N, C-alpha and C positions, 0 to 999 in steps of 0.2 A: 603577504598579509593584507596590503591594500588592495590586489585586486580581488582577494577572497571577500573583503568586505564590501567591496563595490559590486560583486557578485550577488552578494546576500540583499544588498540594498535593493536592486533590479528585482529579486524575487517577491518583494514586498510592494510593488506597483500595484495601481489599481487595475483589475480585470485579469491578474496573473491567474491560471489555472491551478487548482488544486488537486492532488490525485490521493485518495484516502487508501491505505496500504496496510496489510498484515499478513503476518506468517502463522500458520501452526507448524510445530515441529515435533521432532521424536522425544524431547525432553528440553530441560532449561539448561544444561551444561555447555561450555564452549565447543565441544566437538557434537551436539546436536545437529540434526540435519532438516532441511525443509520438505514437508509433506505436502501443504497446502499455501498457495500463493493467492490472494485476492486485493483487486483494487477497484476503485470506483471513482467516477468523476461526474457529479449530476445523475443523470439517468445512466450512464455508459458503464459497463461493468466488464471486469475480468476474473474467472475464477479458474486456476488450474491445480491440477494433483501430480504429485510424483512419488514413485515408490522409494523410500529411503534406502540407502545402503548399510544402515544400521537398524538395530532392532529399536522398536518404539519403547521407550521407558512405561512400566508399569502405570506410573502416576501420570503420565501423559496421554497413555492408551484410555485410561478411565474418564480421564475430564474431556478429551476431545472424541473420544468415540471411533477412533482411527486404530485399523489393525492390518498386520501384513500377513498373508498366508498364501503359501505356494506363489511367492513373488507376485502376489495381486494385491491392491490396497481396497480395504473396504471401510466405509464409514456407516457407523451403526448398523453394521452386518450387512450392508448394501454396497456392491462393487461399483467403484467409479473407473472411470475413463482416465488414464495417465499418460503424461509425457516425459521424456527423459528431464533431468534437471536443467540442461543446457538449452532444450528447446522451451521450458517453463520461464529462463530468464532472459531468453531472446524475444518471446512474446512480451514479456512485460515490457522490456525496452521500446518494442514497437509501438506498444499503447503508448508509453509516454510520448515519444516522438509525435504522435498525431495530434499531442497537446500543446505543443510549441512550448517545451522547458517548462513545465510545471513545476510547482513545489510538492514534494512528497511527504505526506502529512500521517502520523501515526502515532499511537498511544506508547509510551515506554520505548520508542524505536531506537532512541539514542544509546541505551545500554543493552537492547538485545535485539530487535528485529535487523537494524542497520548493520551490527556487526556479523550475524549470521548471512545475511544478504551480501555483505562485502566479501566473506570468504566464499561464499559461491561464485560472485562474479570475479575473484581472483582466480580460482581454479580453471574457469575456462576463457580468461584473458578478457572478460567483458567489463572490467570496471571503467575504463576510460569512456568507453561508450555508454554506459549508465551516466556517469557524470557530466558527459555532454548533452545528454538528453533531458537532464533535470536543471533547475535552478539552485536549488538546495533541499534540505530536508527539515522538518519542523517536527518537534514534539510536544504533543498535547498534554502529555502527563505535568512536565513541570508550567505549561502554560496554564492548565487549569488551576493549580496551585497558585499561581501569581494572580489571575482572575477572581478565585473564590476563596482568597486566604481570611476573609473576614466572616465565611457562613459557619465556622467551627466544624468543618466536616471530618469525620473520623477516618475515612477511607477514600481514596483518590483512583480506587480502580475503575475502569471503564465502565463494567456494569452498573456500579454503585452511582457515578456520575451521571449517566444516561438515564436512571432512574430517577434523580433527585432534580436535576436540571431540565430533561425533557419531558419527563413524567410517563416514561414506557418501561416496558421489559422486553428482553427480546433472549434470542438462543445464543447465550457467550459461547466462545471456544469455538466457532465456526466462522473462518477468516471472513467470508462473504458477509455473513449477518454481524459481525464485530464493525468491518468497514461502513457499511450501510448505518449502522447505529452511531459512528463515529462522525460521519458526515452530518447528521441531524445533532450531535451533541456540539460540533464545530459551531454550525450556523446559530445555534442558542447562546454559546459563549459571546460571539461576536469581538473577537480580540481587535485591538487597534494595530495599525502596522508596525508601530514602537514596538509592542509587544511580540508581535510574531518575529521581529528582527532579531529581538533580544534571545528568543529559543530556537534560532536558526541555526543549522549548520551543515557540512558535507561530508562525506565518507573520509576524506583526509582529515577532517579536526573533531570529528564526534570523540575521540579519545581525550580531547583537552577539558579541563574542568568547565563545567556549565555556567554560565554568568550568574552573578547574585541578581536577586529578583529585587528591583527596588520598588516602593510605595506606587501602586497603579495610577496613573494621571489621566484623566480625561483628555480625549484627542478626538478631531474630528475624523470621521471615517471609519471603514473597518475594511478587513480582509475578508473577503465572502469566498464562497465555492463556487467558482462559473467555470463552466467548461467551455472550450474552445470549439469542439466539435462542429461541423456541419451538420445541422440536424438529422439529415438522411445517413450521416456515417456511420461509423463502425459502434456497434452494441457490443460486440464480440470481436476479439483477436485472437486467431489460433494459428499455430505451424500448420504448414501444410506437408503431406496429407493429413487431414484434419483426425487427431487422434484425442482430441481435448474435449472434456465436457463443457459445453456452452452455457451462457446464464439464461438463455431463451430458447425454448425448444423449436420455436417457428420463426424462421429467418429467412430472407432471400439473399443469396450471394450476387454480389455486383462486380467484385473484381478480385484477381489473384495478383499481388505486385511482389516484386523483388526488392528483398532488402538485405544489404550488405552489412555485416555485424563483424568487425575485425576483419580477418582473411576469409571469411565464409559468407556463401550466398544462401538466403533462406527464402521460402516462399511464404508469405503471409497473406490469410484470407481476409478481407474485410466484409462485413455484413451488417445487415440493419432489418429490423423488425418488419415483417410483413405488416402494413396498414391495413389490409383486408382482411388478416385472421382475427 
C-alpha cells in the first residue's frame, strides 16, 4: 500500500501530463463491450472504433447512434473504419507511453469505464503494460462533487457540468466530443493536488471504497492539463497498416516505429499535421 500511495503522490506532481479518456459501449451491463475509445491530451487526440462481439443494446444504440450491420460499424448511419479490440488497446497504450506516464482522467470511470477497460486488457494480457504506461487514474465525478458541493447542483452528469461551469453545450455520447469537453471542464474546475490525490486510483485499487470527501481547503497551485509531446509529434497514433479512422484528415507521416507490447510486436505510425495545409 505504501508503494501505491507513493505512486499516486508522484502522479500529482506539477507538470504531470493528463490524458482525458472515454468509452462508448454496447450497453451499461457488466458484460458490455467497447465500441469507441477516445483520448485527448492538449491538442493531441486518439479516436478508435471496434466492431463489438455482442449486440448493441437498443437504449445504447439510440443514445450513441452506433449500429452494427453485416459485421460493419455505423455511426449515425455512416460507416466508420474499425480495428480489432486488441489493436485499439495497443494503440491506446502507445498513446499513453508517448506522454511519459500520464494520469488517465475520465468522468465516472472508476465505476464504469475503467472496469470495462480492465476486462479488455485482461483478455489480451495487456493490463501490466497499461499500468506501467500510466501514473494512475482520476475520476472527475467525485472530484466535481467535492469542488462544487456548495453550488446546489441537481445533476453531476458531465454534459450538465460542462453547460453550467464552462458555459457551452456539446454533442454528448460521442467519446471524442466527451473527452474534449471534459478537458475544458477540468481546466475550469482547477482542482488542487490534494483533491486530485484523494480521487486517484489504479486498476488494482478501483474496487476499493472511494475516500470520503473532506471540506475543500484552499491550497496553492493546481494540477493542469499539460501535454508532454514535442509540438511536431504525434497528433494521431494508429496501428500499422492503418485501418483506423484518424482525428485529422490532413497529416504527414514521419516515422513508423516498432513497439513491443507483451509478447507481440506492433508497428505504430506517428503522424503530425501538415503545417502548410
